[in-house]
N, C-alpha and C positions, 0 to 999 in steps of 0.2 A: 890904787887897788884895781885889778882888772875886773871888767864887767862881762857878763855872759847873757845871751838871749836863748830862750828855749827854742829848739828846732821845731819847725812846723811838721807835725805828724798827724796822720789821720787815724782816729781811734773809733771803735764802736762803743756806744754807751746806751743804757736804758735807765729810765728813772723808776725807782721802786715805789709803788703806790701804797705799800703797807697792807694790802689786802691779804687776808689769811686764806690760803687755798691748800688743798692736799698737795699739789705740786704747782708752784707758782711759775709762770712763763719765764721769769728771770732765772729761777733755779734750773729750769730745763735748758735754757740758753747756756748757763755756766757749765752744767754737766755734759751737754752735747758738744762742747768745745774744749773738753779736757780739764775743766776746773773742778774744784771741790767746794761744797758748802755744807753747813750744818744748821739745823733749826734749834732754837733756844726755847724749850718748853715753858720756862718761867715767864718769858716775854715773847709771846707768839708773833708779834708784829716785827720782831727782829730776826735776823738770821746771820750766821757767821760765814764769812768768805775766807777760805784758806788762801793766803797771799804768800809772796816770797818772804815777807817779814813775820809771818805767823797769822793767826786767825784774827780778822777784823770784823766788827759788828756793823751790819747795814741796818739803818733805821728808815722808816717811811720818809720819802722825799729825797733820800740820797740817790745819787747817780751811781750806777754800777758800770765800771769801765773795763773793757777788754784792752789791755795795753799792747804795745808794739811787739812784745815777745809772746803774746797769747795769755798773759797773766791777767787775773781779775782782781779788782779791788774797789771798795766803795769810796765815794767822794762827796763831801757836803755840797749842797746846792750853791752856796755863795762862792766857794772855791771853784766849782765847776764853771759857773758863769764868768768868773774872772779869767779862767784859763782856756776855755774852749768856746768855739762859735760854730753854728751849723754850717754845713756845706750845702750850697744851693744845688738842687737837682737831686 
């Protein structure tokens, strides 16, 4: 069976702190860069991010990633830690 390695790419990401604000800095970052999000009134610490696969829910602690094509999506902290590492500098 062939094996594949993920290509090294540089992404932007911010960790969602779950703080409830009128306009959260991550929400501003998403909208300022052409992304879309929605707030969920029943669960105010969550918000939806419109992704290429549909709306995904971001929870406190999740990393919000801006992908290589400018798309946004949430990522669970454990998966993020296994997949990405900080760039020095």
